[in-house]
C-alpha positions as a Markdown table, in Angstrom:
| # | Residue | x | y | z |
|---|---|---|---|---|
| 1 | Met | 23.2 | 21.4 | -27.4 |
| 2 | Val | 26.7 | 21.9 | -26.1 |
| 3 | Arg | 29.4 | 19.4 | -27.0 |
| 4 | Asp | 33.0 | 19.1 | -25.9 |
| 5 | Ser | 35.5 | 18.6 | -28.7 |
| 6 | Thr | 37.2 | 15.9 | -26.6 |
| 7 | Glu | 34.0 | 14.0 | -26.1 |
| 8 | Pro | 34.0 | 10.4 | -27.4 |
| 9 | Ala | 31.0 | 9.5 | -29.5 |
| 10 | Thr | 30.7 | 6.2 | -27.7 |
| 11 | Ala | 32.4 | 4.5 | -24.9 |
| 12 | Thr | 35.3 | 3.3 | -27.0 |
| 13 | Ala | 37.7 | 4.6 | -24.3 |
| 14 | Thr | 37.4 | 1.3 | -22.6 |
| 15 | Gly | 40.6 | 0.0 | -24.3 |
| 16 | Arg | 41.7 | -2.2 | -27.2 |
| 17 | Gly | 41.6 | -5.3 | -25.1 |
| 18 | Arg | 37.9 | -4.9 | -24.5 |
| 19 | Arg | 37.2 | -4.3 | -28.2 |
| 20 | Arg | 38.7 | -7.7 | -29.0 |
| 21 | Ala | 36.6 | -9.4 | -26.3 |
| 22 | Ala | 33.1 | -8.7 | -27.6 |
| 23 | Leu | 30.5 | -8.6 | -24.8 |
| 24 | Thr | 27.0 | -10.0 | -24.5 |
| 25 | Val | 24.9 | -7.5 | -22.7 |
| 26 | Ala | 21.3 | -7.9 | -21.3 |
| 27 | Val | 19.2 | -4.8 | -20.8 |
| 28 | Thr | 16.0 | -5.1 | -18.7 |
| 29 | Gly | 13.3 | -2.5 | -19.2 |
| 30 | Ala | 14.4 | -2.4 | -22.8 |
| 31 | Ala | 10.9 | -1.4 | -24.2 |
| 32 | Gly | 10.9 | 1.8 | -22.2 |
| 33 | Glu | 13.3 | 4.7 | -21.6 |
| 34 | Pro | 16.2 | 4.8 | -21.1 |
| 35 | Gly | 16.4 | 1.0 | -21.8 |
| 36 | Arg | 15.2 | 1.4 | -25.4 |
| 37 | Ala | 17.9 | 4.0 | -26.2 |
| 38 | Leu | 20.6 | 2.0 | -24.4 |
| 39 | Ala | 19.8 | -1.3 | -26.1 |
| 40 | Ala | 19.9 | 0.4 | -29.6 |
| 41 | Lys | 23.2 | 2.1 | -28.7 |
| 42 | Leu | 24.8 | -1.1 | -27.5 |
| 43 | Ala | 23.6 | -3.1 | -30.5 |
| 44 | Ala | 25.6 | -0.8 | -32.7 |
| 45 | His | 28.7 | -0.8 | -30.6 |
| 46 | Glu | 31.8 | -2.5 | -31.8 |
| 47 | Ser | 32.6 | -3.9 | -28.4 |
| 48 | Val | 29.2 | -5.7 | -28.1 |
| 49 | Arg | 28.6 | -9.0 | -29.8 |
| 50 | Lys | 24.9 | -9.4 | -28.8 |
| 51 | Val | 22.2 | -7.5 | -26.9 |
| 52 | Val | 19.5 | -9.4 | -25.0 |
| 53 | Ala | 16.5 | -7.1 | -24.6 |
| 54 | Ile | 14.2 | -8.0 | -21.7 |
| 55 | Asp | 10.8 | -6.5 | -20.8 |
| 56 | Asp | 7.2 | -7.5 | -20.0 |
| 57 | His | 6.3 | -6.6 | -23.6 |
| 58 | Arg | 8.2 | -6.5 | -26.9 |
| 59 | Gly | 9.7 | -3.2 | -27.9 |
| 60 | Asp | 10.6 | -1.7 | -31.2 |
| 61 | Val | 14.4 | -1.9 | -31.0 |
| 62 | Gly | 15.9 | -3.9 | -33.8 |
| 63 | Gly | 19.2 | -5.9 | -34.0 |
| 64 | Val | 18.6 | -7.4 | -30.5 |
| 65 | Ser | 17.3 | -10.7 | -29.1 |
| 66 | Trp | 14.0 | -10.1 | -27.3 |
| 67 | Arg | 12.9 | -12.0 | -24.2 |
| 68 | Val | 9.4 | -11.1 | -23.0 |
| 69 | Leu | 9.0 | -11.8 | -19.2 |
| 70 | Asp | 8.6 | -10.1 | -15.9 |
| 71 | Val | 11.9 | -9.4 | -14.2 |
| 72 | Arg | 10.5 | -10.8 | -11.0 |
| 73 | Asp | 10.2 | -14.2 | -12.6 |
| 74 | Pro | 13.1 | -16.5 | -11.5 |
| 75 | Val | 13.1 | -18.0 | -15.0 |
| 76 | Ile | 15.0 | -14.9 | -15.9 |
| 77 | Ala | 18.2 | -16.7 | -14.8 |
| 78 | Ala | 17.9 | -18.9 | -17.9 |
| 79 | Arg | 17.8 | -15.8 | -20.1 |
| 80 | Phe | 21.1 | -14.6 | -18.6 |
| 81 | Gly | 23.0 | -17.7 | -19.9 |
| 82 | Gly | 26.1 | -16.5 | -21.7 |
| 83 | Val | 25.6 | -12.9 | -20.7 |
| 84 | Asp | 28.6 | -10.9 | -19.5 |
| 85 | Thr | 26.8 | -7.8 | -18.2 |
| 86 | Val | 23.3 | -7.0 | -17.1 |
| 87 | Val | 22.0 | -3.5 | -17.1 |
| 88 | His | 18.9 | -3.4 | -15.0 |
| 89 | Leu | 16.6 | -0.6 | -16.0 |
| 90 | Ala | 13.2 | -2.1 | -15.2 |
| 91 | Val | 12.6 | 0.4 | -12.4 |
| 92 | Asp | 9.4 | 2.4 | -12.1 |
| 93 | Met | 10.1 | 6.1 | -11.5 |
| 94 | Ser | 6.5 | 7.2 | -12.1 |
| 95 | Val | 4.9 | 9.7 | -9.8 |
| 96 | Asp | 1.4 | 8.2 | -10.3 |
| 97 | Thr | 2.0 | 4.4 | -9.8 |
| 98 | Asp | 0.5 | 2.8 | -6.8 |
| 99 | Arg | 3.2 | 2.8 | -4.1 |
| 100 | His | 2.9 | -0.9 | -3.2 |
| 101 | Ala | 2.9 | -2.0 | -6.9 |
| 102 | Arg | 5.9 | 0.2 | -7.6 |
| 103 | Thr | 7.9 | -1.1 | -4.6 |
| 104 | Ala | 7.1 | -4.7 | -5.6 |
| 105 | Leu | 8.6 | -4.1 | -9.0 |
| 106 | Asn | 11.5 | -2.0 | -8.0 |
| 107 | Val | 12.8 | -3.8 | -5.0 |
| 108 | Arg | 11.8 | -7.4 | -5.7 |
| 109 | Gly | 12.7 | -7.0 | -9.3 |
| 110 | Thr | 16.2 | -5.9 | -8.4 |
| 111 | Gln | 16.7 | -8.7 | -5.9 |
| 112 | Thr | 15.6 | -11.2 | -8.5 |
| 113 | Val | 17.8 | -9.8 | -11.2 |
| 114 | Leu | 20.9 | -9.9 | -9.0 |
| 115 | Thr | 20.2 | -13.4 | -7.8 |
| 116 | Ala | 19.6 | -14.6 | -11.3 |
| 117 | Ala | 22.7 | -12.9 | -12.7 |
| 118 | Ala | 24.9 | -14.5 | -10.0 |
| 119 | Ala | 23.3 | -17.9 | -10.7 |
| 120 | Ala | 24.0 | -17.5 | -14.5 |
| 121 | Gly | 27.6 | -16.5 | -14.0 |
| 122 | Val | 27.2 | -12.9 | -15.0 |
| 123 | Lys | 30.2 | -10.9 | -14.1 |
| 124 | Arg | 28.7 | -7.4 | -13.9 |
| 125 | Val | 25.4 | -5.8 | -13.1 |
| 126 | Val | 24.6 | -2.1 | -13.6 |
| 127 | Leu | 21.8 | -0.6 | -11.6 |
| 128 | Trp | 20.0 | 2.8 | -12.0 |
| 129 | Thr | 18.9 | 4.8 | -9.0 |
| 130 | Ser | 19.2 | 8.6 | -8.6 |
| 131 | Ala | 21.5 | 11.2 | -7.0 |
| 132 | Lys | 18.5 | 11.9 | -4.8 |
| 133 | Val | 19.7 | 9.0 | -2.5 |
| 134 | Tyr | 22.3 | 11.4 | -1.1 |
| 135 | Gly | 19.5 | 13.5 | 0.2 |
| 136 | Ala | 18.9 | 17.2 | -0.2 |
| 137 | Gln | 20.2 | 18.9 | 2.9 |
| 138 | Pro | 20.9 | 22.6 | 3.7 |
| 139 | Asp | 24.5 | 21.6 | 4.8 |
| 140 | Asn | 25.3 | 19.6 | 1.6 |
| 141 | Pro | 28.7 | 20.4 | 0.1 |
| 142 | Val | 28.4 | 21.6 | -3.5 |
| 143 | Pro | 29.2 | 19.4 | -5.3 |
| 144 | Leu | 28.7 | 16.2 | -3.2 |
| 145 | Asp | 31.3 | 13.5 | -2.9 |
| 146 | Glu | 30.4 | 10.4 | -4.9 |
| 147 | Asp | 31.4 | 8.2 | -2.0 |
| 148 | Gly | 29.5 | 10.4 | 0.5 |
| 149 | Pro | 26.8 | 9.1 | 2.8 |
| 150 | Leu | 23.3 | 8.5 | 1.6 |
| 151 | Arg | 21.2 | 10.8 | 3.8 |
| 152 | Ala | 17.9 | 10.7 | 1.9 |
| 153 | Thr | 14.6 | 10.2 | 3.9 |
| 154 | Ala | 12.4 | 7.4 | 2.6 |
| 155 | Glu | 8.9 | 8.1 | 4.1 |
| 156 | Gly | 7.3 | 5.5 | 1.9 |
| 157 | Ser | 8.1 | 7.4 | -1.3 |
| 158 | Leu | 10.0 | 6.4 | -4.4 |
| 159 | Ile | 13.2 | 7.4 | -2.6 |
| 160 | Gly | 12.5 | 4.5 | -0.2 |
| 161 | Asp | 12.6 | 2.1 | -3.2 |
| 162 | Leu | 15.9 | 3.6 | -4.4 |
| 163 | Leu | 17.5 | 3.5 | -1.0 |
| 164 | Glu | 16.6 | -0.2 | -0.7 |
| 165 | Ile | 18.0 | -0.9 | -4.2 |
| 166 | Glu | 21.2 | 0.8 | -3.0 |
| 167 | Arg | 21.3 | -1.5 | 0.1 |
| 168 | Val | 20.7 | -4.6 | -2.1 |
| 169 | Ala | 23.5 | -3.4 | -4.4 |
| 170 | Glu | 25.9 | -2.9 | -1.5 |
| 171 | Arg | 25.3 | -6.4 | -0.1 |
| 172 | Ala | 25.4 | -8.2 | -3.5 |
| 173 | Pro | 29.2 | -8.6 | -3.9 |
| 174 | Arg | 29.4 | -10.1 | -0.5 |
| 175 | Thr | 26.5 | -12.4 | -1.1 |
| 176 | Tyr | 27.6 | -13.3 | -4.6 |
| 177 | Pro | 31.4 | -13.3 | -4.7 |
| 178 | Gly | 32.7 | -12.6 | -8.3 |
| 179 | Leu | 29.7 | -10.4 | -9.1 |
| 180 | Ser | 30.6 | -6.7 | -9.7 |
| 181 | Val | 27.8 | -4.1 | -9.2 |
| 182 | Thr | 27.9 | -0.6 | -10.6 |
| 183 | Val | 25.2 | 1.9 | -9.5 |
| 184 | Val | 24.5 | 5.0 | -11.7 |
| 185 | Arg | 23.0 | 8.0 | -10.0 |
| 186 | Pro | 21.8 | 10.7 | -12.3 |
| 187 | Ala | 20.9 | 14.3 | -11.2 |
| 188 | Met | 17.5 | 15.7 | -12.0 |
| 189 | Met | 16.5 | 13.9 | -15.2 |
| 190 | Val | 15.0 | 15.9 | -18.1 |
| 191 | Gly | 14.2 | 15.1 | -21.8 |
| 192 | Pro | 11.5 | 13.4 | -23.9 |
| 193 | Asn | 9.0 | 11.4 | -21.9 |
| 194 | Val | 10.7 | 12.2 | -18.5 |
| 195 | Asp | 7.8 | 12.8 | -16.1 |
| 196 | Thr | 8.8 | 13.1 | -12.4 |
| 197 | Phe | 7.9 | 15.1 | -9.3 |
| 198 | Leu | 10.7 | 17.4 | -10.1 |
| 199 | Thr | 9.7 | 18.0 | -13.8 |
| 200 | Arg | 6.2 | 18.7 | -12.6 |
| 201 | His | 7.5 | 21.4 | -10.3 |
| 202 | Phe | 8.0 | 23.4 | -13.5 |
| 203 | Glu | 4.4 | 22.7 | -14.7 |
| 204 | Ala | 3.0 | 24.8 | -11.7 |
| 205 | Pro | 1.7 | 28.3 | -12.4 |
| 206 | Arg | 4.3 | 29.6 | -9.9 |
| 207 | Leu | 7.5 | 28.1 | -8.4 |
| 208 | Leu | 7.4 | 27.3 | -4.7 |
| 209 | Val | 10.4 | 28.7 | -2.9 |
| 210 | Val | 11.2 | 28.0 | 0.7 |
| 211 | Arg | 12.2 | 31.2 | 2.5 |
| 212 | Glu | 16.0 | 31.6 | 3.1 |
| 213 | Ser | 16.8 | 28.5 | 1.0 |
| 214 | Ser | 19.4 | 28.4 | -1.8 |
| 215 | Pro | 18.3 | 25.8 | -4.4 |
| 216 | Ala | 21.0 | 24.7 | -6.9 |
| 217 | Trp | 19.5 | 23.3 | -10.1 |
| 218 | Gln | 21.5 | 20.6 | -11.8 |
| 219 | Phe | 20.1 | 18.6 | -14.6 |
| 220 | Cys | 20.9 | 15.3 | -16.4 |
| 221 | His | 19.5 | 14.9 | -19.9 |
| 222 | Ile | 18.3 | 11.4 | -20.6 |
| 223 | Asp | 20.8 | 11.2 | -23.6 |
| 224 | Asp | 23.6 | 11.8 | -21.1 |
| 225 | Leu | 22.2 | 9.2 | -18.8 |
| 226 | Val | 22.2 | 6.7 | -21.6 |
| 227 | Ser | 25.8 | 7.5 | -22.4 |
| 228 | Ala | 26.8 | 7.0 | -18.8 |
| 229 | Leu | 25.0 | 3.7 | -18.7 |
| 230 | Glu | 26.9 | 2.7 | -21.8 |
| 231 | Phe | 30.2 | 3.5 | -20.1 |
| 232 | Ala | 29.1 | 1.4 | -17.1 |
| 233 | Ala | 28.0 | -1.5 | -19.3 |
| 234 | Leu | 31.3 | -1.7 | -21.0 |
| 235 | Gly | 33.2 | -1.7 | -17.7 |
| 236 | Ala | 34.7 | 1.8 | -18.1 |
| 237 | Val | 33.5 | 2.8 | -14.6 |
| 238 | Glu | 32.8 | 0.9 | -11.4 |
| 239 | Gly | 31.3 | 1.4 | -8.0 |
| 240 | Ser | 28.9 | 4.4 | -7.4 |
| 241 | Val | 28.8 | 6.7 | -10.3 |
| 242 | Thr | 27.1 | 10.1 | -10.5 |
| 243 | Val | 26.1 | 11.8 | -13.8 |
| 244 | Gly | 24.9 | 15.3 | -14.5 |
| 245 | Cys | 25.7 | 18.6 | -16.3 |
| 246 | Asp | 28.6 | 20.7 | -15.2 |
| 247 | Gly | 27.8 | 23.2 | -12.4 |
| 248 | Trp | 24.3 | 24.4 | -11.6 |
| 249 | Leu | 21.8 | 27.2 | -12.0 |
| 250 | Glu | 20.7 | 29.5 | -9.2 |
| 251 | Gln | 17.0 | 30.0 | -8.4 |
| 252 | Asp | 17.0 | 33.5 | -9.8 |
| 253 | Glu | 18.5 | 32.2 | -13.1 |
| 254 | Val | 15.8 | 29.5 | -13.3 |
| 255 | Glu | 13.0 | 32.1 | -12.7 |
| 256 | Arg | 14.5 | 34.5 | -15.3 |
| 257 | Leu | 15.0 | 31.8 | -17.9 |
| 258 | Ser | 11.5 | 30.2 | -17.4 |
| 259 | Gly | 9.6 | 33.4 | -16.9 |
| 260 | Leu | 7.9 | 31.8 | -13.9 |
| 261 | Arg | 7.2 | 33.8 | -10.8 |
| 262 | Arg | 7.8 | 32.4 | -7.3 |
| 263 | Ile | 5.6 | 31.8 | -4.2 |
| 264 | Glu | 7.8 | 32.2 | -1.1 |
| 265 | Leu | 6.8 | 30.5 | 2.1 |
| 266 | Pro | 8.5 | 29.7 | 5.5 |
| 267 | Ala | 9.9 | 26.2 | 5.7 |
| 268 | Ser | 7.5 | 25.2 | 8.5 |
| 269 | Val | 4.5 | 26.2 | 6.4 |
| 270 | Ala | 5.7 | 24.7 | 3.1 |
| 271 | Phe | 6.8 | 21.3 | 4.6 |
| 272 | Gly | 3.9 | 21.1 | 7.0 |
| 273 | Thr | 1.4 | 21.8 | 4.3 |
| 274 | Ala | 3.0 | 19.3 | 1.9 |
| 275 | Asp | 2.9 | 16.6 | 4.6 |
| 276 | Arg | -0.8 | 17.2 | 5.3 |
| 277 | Leu | -1.8 | 17.3 | 1.7 |
| 278 | His | 0.1 | 14.1 | 1.0 |
| 279 | Arg | -1.4 | 12.3 | 3.9 |
| 280 | Leu | -4.9 | 13.3 | 2.8 |
| 281 | Gly | -4.1 | 12.0 | -0.7 |
| 282 | Val | -4.5 | 15.4 | -2.3 |
| 283 | Ile | -1.1 | 15.4 | -3.8 |
| 284 | Pro | 1.2 | 12.4 | -4.7 |
| 285 | Ala | 4.4 | 14.1 | -3.6 |
| 286 | Ala | 5.6 | 13.3 | 0.0 |
| 287 | Ala | 6.9 | 16.2 | 2.1 |
| 288 | Ser | 10.4 | 14.8 | 1.9 |
| 289 | Asp | 10.3 | 15.4 | -1.9 |
| 290 | Leu | 10.0 | 19.1 | -1.3 |
| 291 | Ala | 13.6 | 19.1 | -0.1 |
| 292 | Tyr | 14.8 | 18.5 | -3.6 |
| 293 | Val | 13.5 | 21.8 | -4.8 |
| 294 | Thr | 14.8 | 23.6 | -1.7 |
| 295 | Tyr | 18.3 | 22.4 | -0.8 |
| 296 | Pro | 21.3 | 21.5 | -3.0 |
| 297 | Trp | 22.2 | 18.0 | -4.3 |
| 298 | Val | 24.7 | 18.8 | -7.0 |
| 299 | Val | 26.9 | 15.8 | -8.1 |
| 300 | Pro | 30.4 | 15.8 | -9.7 |
| 301 | Ser | 30.4 | 12.9 | -12.2 |
| 302 | Thr | 34.0 | 12.2 | -11.0 |
| 303 | Arg | 34.4 | 8.6 | -12.1 |
| 304 | Leu | 32.8 | 9.1 | -15.5 |
| 305 | Arg | 35.0 | 12.1 | -16.2 |
| 306 | Ala | 38.1 | 10.2 | -15.3 |
| 307 | Ala | 37.0 | 7.5 | -17.8 |
| 308 | Gly | 36.7 | 10.1 | -20.6 |
| 309 | Trp | 32.9 | 10.7 | -20.5 |
| 310 | Arg | 31.6 | 14.2 | -21.2 |
| 311 | Pro | 28.0 | 15.4 | -21.1 |
| 312 | Leu | 26.3 | 16.4 | -24.3 |
| 313 | Tyr | 24.2 | 19.0 | -22.5 |
| 314 | Asp | 25.0 | 21.8 | -20.2 |
| 315 | Asn | 22.5 | 23.0 | -17.5 |
| 316 | Leu | 21.2 | 25.8 | -19.7 |
| 317 | Thr | 20.4 | 23.6 | -22.7 |
| 318 | Ala | 19.1 | 20.8 | -20.5 |
| 319 | Phe | 16.8 | 23.3 | -18.8 |
| 320 | Glu | 15.6 | 24.5 | -22.2 |
| 321 | Ala | 14.7 | 20.9 | -23.0 |
| 322 | Leu | 12.8 | 20.7 | -19.8 |
| 323 | Leu | 10.8 | 23.8 | -20.5 |
| 324 | Ala | 10.0 | 22.6 | -24.0 |
| 325 | Glu | 8.8 | 19.2 | -22.7 |
| 326 | Thr | 6.5 | 20.7 | -20.0 |
| 327 | Glu | 5.0 | 23.5 | -22.1 |
| 328 | Gly | 1.2 | 23.3 | -22.0 |
| 329 | Arg | 1.1 | 21.1 | -19.0 |
| 330 | His | -0.2 | 22.1 | -15.6 |
| 331 | Ala | 0.5 | 20.6 | -12.2 |
| 332 | Val | 0.4 | 21.6 | -8.5 |
| 333 | Gly | 2.2 | 19.6 | -5.8 |
| 334 | Ala | 3.1 | 17.0 | -8.6 |
| 335 | Arg | -0.7 | 16.4 | -9.2 |
| 336 | Arg | -1.3 | 16.8 | -12.9 |
| 337 | Leu | -4.2 | 19.1 | -13.7 |
| 338 | Gly | -6.6 | 18.9 | -16.6 |
| 339 | Arg | -7.5 | 21.8 | -18.9 |
| 340 | Arg | -10.4 | 22.8 | -16.7 |
| 341 | Asp | -8.3 | 22.8 | -13.6 |
| 342 | Ala | -5.7 | 24.9 | -15.3 |
| 343 | Thr | -8.1 | 27.7 | -15.8 |
| 344 | Ile | -7.8 | 28.7 | -12.2 |
| 345 | Gly | -4.6 | 30.4 | -13.3 |
| 346 | Ala | -1.5 | 31.5 | -11.4 |
| 347 | Ala | -3.4 | 31.8 | -8.1 |
| 348 | Ser | -3.9 | 28.0 | -8.1 |
| 349 | Ala | -0.6 | 27.3 | -6.5 |
| 350 | Thr | -1.3 | 29.7 | -3.7 |
| 351 | Val | -4.7 | 28.3 | -3.1 |
| 352 | Ala | -3.4 | 24.7 | -3.1 |
| 353 | Ile | -0.8 | 25.6 | -0.4 |
| 354 | Leu | -2.5 | 28.2 | 1.7 |
| 355 | Gly | -5.9 | 26.6 | 1.5 |
| 356 | Thr | -4.7 | 23.5 | 3.2 |
| 357 | Ala | -6.2 | 24.4 | 6.5 |
| 358 | Ala | -9.7 | 24.3 | 5.0 |
| 359 | Val | -9.0 | 20.9 | 3.4 |
| 360 | Val | -7.7 | 19.5 | 6.7 |
| 361 | Arg | -10.7 | 20.8 | 8.7 |
| 362 | Arg | -13.1 | 19.2 | 6.2 |
| 363 | Ala | -11.2 | 15.9 | 6.4 |
| 364 | Arg | -11.3 | 16.0 | 10.3 |
| 365 | Lys | -15.1 | 16.7 | 10.3 |
| 366 | Arg | -15.7 | 13.7 | 8.0 |
| 367 | Arg | -13.7 | 11.5 | 10.4 |
| 368 | Ala | -15.3 | 12.8 | 13.5 |
| 369 | Pro | -17.9 | 10.5 | 15.2 |
C-alpha cells in the first residue's frame, strides 16, 4: 500500500469551524459496502455527533443509530429528522441482479431519498455513481475533465441506472432549493467483496483485447472511495467529484503483472458478438460494457485533491488487490463459471466468443415456425 506523507488520516481538513459544529449524518445502505465502512468511520470522527445507519436489515456497525427500512418507503423522511447530511449508498451495482428489480431500487430509491431529505430539511445529500457515466470513448482525453459531458450509453444496463441517478441529482437543487447535492464518481472499483463486470474481466482465462485499441487501466480501491465519501459527507467537496488512483496502467503492463494472455479481435467482431450473446441471455454484460475494457476513461480527482485528499493506493497496489480477490474464480463475458465449467481451460474464452455463430443459429432455429 502506498501512502502520501501529506495525506490526512481523516477528513479533518474541513476546517475548525466545522469541527465545532458537529454533524448528524445518515448513511443509507449501511449494512453493505461501502456503507458499512463509511458509517464506522464517521461514527469515530470528531466532526460527527451522530450517525443514523439505514438499511433493509440491521448491520454490525456499532456506535450508530440503526433504522431498518426500505429506502423507497416515504416514511424515511421521518428518519431524516435532525439530519444535516445524507449519504445515499443503497445502490445495487451487482452484475447478477434482475434488471427491473435493480432499476426499481436504484432510481426510485434515489428519488425517494432526495424528496425525503428535502422535506426533512437536510442540507446536503451525497450520491454514489461511477466514472463510467462519462463513457469510454476512443477520443476521450486522458484524464477526463470532472465537468466534462456524460457520454455513456445506457442500453438497459446498470449504466442506465447511474445516468438516471445523475439526471435526478442535477435536477434536485432546482426542485428543492436549499438542498446541495454532491455526486461521487469512482474509477474501476477493486477490493474486498467488489464484484462487477470489470472485476470479472480478470477472472477470464484470457483477456479480451479489441484490435487497435489502447485501454488505460485506472483503479479505485474501496478504501479510497470510503475516504472520498467521508470528505463529501463533511462538506469538504461539492458538485461532481471523481476519485481514483494517480495515473493508469497500459494493457501490456496489466498482462505482464497478471500473467494473463490476450485474445485480440476486431472491434466489429468483439462488439457484435457481445451484443448477440447478451440479447440471447448467454452473458449478463451488455455490448456497451465492453467499451470500458477497450477505451480510456481515466479521471483526475481534481476537487478531492484540492481539498487535501490523497489516495491510499496507487494503481499497482490496487491491481494487486484485484488479482488477490479474483484468484480462483472463473468468468467469461461477466458470467461466473463453476468449477466444472472452468475445466475447459484457457480456450473457453475463445470458444465463448468465436462460437457465437453456432449459438445464434441454434436460437434462430428454435424461434423458426
